[in-house]
VEXDREN-2710 file (C-alpha; in Angstrom, 1 decimal):
% VEXDREN-2710
k/r/px/py/pz
1/MET/-6.0/-23.2/6.0
2/PRO/-5.2/-20.2/8.3
3/PHE/-1.7/-18.8/8.3
4/ALA/0.3/-18.2/11.4
5/LEU/1.2/-14.6/12.1
6/PRO/4.9/-13.6/12.2
7/PRO/6.4/-13.0/15.6
8/ARG/6.0/-9.4/17.0
9/PHE/9.7/-8.7/16.5
10/CYS/9.4/-9.2/12.8
11/HIS/8.6/-6.4/10.4
12/PRO/6.7/-7.9/7.4
13/GLN/7.1/-5.9/4.2
14/VAL/4.7/-5.9/1.3
15/LEU/4.8/-4.2/-2.1
16/THR/1.5/-3.1/-3.7
17/PRO/0.8/-1.1/-6.9
18/ALA/-1.1/2.1/-6.6
19/ARG/-4.4/0.5/-7.4
20/PRO/-7.2/0.6/-4.8
21/ASP/-8.4/-3.0/-5.4
22/LEU/-4.8/-4.3/-4.8
23/ILE/-4.3/-2.0/-1.8
24/LYS/-7.4/-3.4/-0.2
25/ARG/-6.3/-7.0/-0.8
26/THR/-3.0/-6.2/0.7
27/PHE/-4.7/-5.0/3.9
28/GLU/-6.7/-8.2/4.0
29/ALA/-3.4/-10.2/3.6
30/VAL/-1.6/-8.5/6.5
31/ARG/-4.6/-8.3/8.9
32/GLY/-3.5/-9.2/12.4
33/ALA/0.2/-8.7/11.8
34/LYS/2.2/-6.1/13.7
35/ASN/4.8/-3.7/12.4
36/VAL/3.8/-4.0/8.8
37/ILE/5.6/-2.0/6.2
38/ILE/3.6/-1.3/3.1
39/HIS/5.5/-0.1/0.1
40/LEU/3.3/1.7/-2.5
41/TYR/4.6/2.1/-6.0
42/ASN/3.6/3.4/-9.4
43/ALA/5.6/3.7/-12.6
44/THR/7.2/7.1/-12.9
45/SER/9.4/6.7/-16.0
46/PRO/8.2/9.0/-18.8
47/LEU/7.8/6.3/-21.3
48/PHE/5.8/4.0/-19.0
49/ARG/3.6/7.0/-17.8
50/GLN/2.9/8.1/-21.4
51/VAL/2.5/4.8/-23.2
52/VAL/1.0/2.4/-20.6
53/PHE/-1.0/4.8/-18.3
54/ARG/-1.4/7.7/-20.7
55/ASN/-0.8/10.0/-17.6
56/SER/1.0/13.3/-17.2
57/LYS/3.4/13.9/-14.4
58/GLU/0.7/15.7/-12.5
59/GLU/-1.7/12.8/-12.9
60/THR/1.0/10.4/-11.7
61/VAL/1.6/12.5/-8.6
62/ALA/-2.2/12.8/-8.0
63/LEU/-2.4/9.0/-8.2
64/ALA/0.3/8.6/-5.6
65/VAL/-1.4/11.1/-3.3
66/GLU/-4.8/9.5/-3.7
67/ASN/-3.6/6.0/-3.0
68/THR/-1.5/7.1/0.0
69/ARG/-4.6/8.6/1.4
70/LEU/-6.4/5.3/0.9
71/ILE/-3.7/3.5/2.8
72/ARG/-4.0/6.0/5.7
73/GLN/-7.8/5.6/5.7
74/LEU/-7.6/1.8/5.7
75/ALA/-5.0/1.9/8.5
76/GLU/-7.1/4.2/10.6
77/GLN/-10.3/2.1/10.1
78/ASP/-8.6/-1.1/11.0
79/ALA/-6.1/0.2/13.6
80/LYS/-6.7/-2.8/15.9
81/ALA/-6.1/-5.4/13.1
82/VAL/-3.1/-3.7/11.5
83/SER/-0.1/-2.0/13.2
84/LEU/1.1/0.4/10.5
85/PRO/3.3/3.3/11.5
86/ALA/3.3/6.1/8.9
87/MET/6.6/7.0/7.2
88/TYR/7.2/8.8/4.0
END
């Protein structure tokens, strides 16, 4: 069953982890909506970085940069389907 899009005056917000597969699914989910705000996150606490991801601080920053670029790329490719102003 297709979902109705929110009115143009709404600003739907979504939260996605810094994982390319989930970022792509997020773009599929908001396709056609206007004024979408996508929040990208990754764990930055030292314990989580070291134990779960086994990443250094530098690797965590690189992950954020890489996935931010992916979001920009997807937004540019699908500019007609997703209205996504860039803010950092």
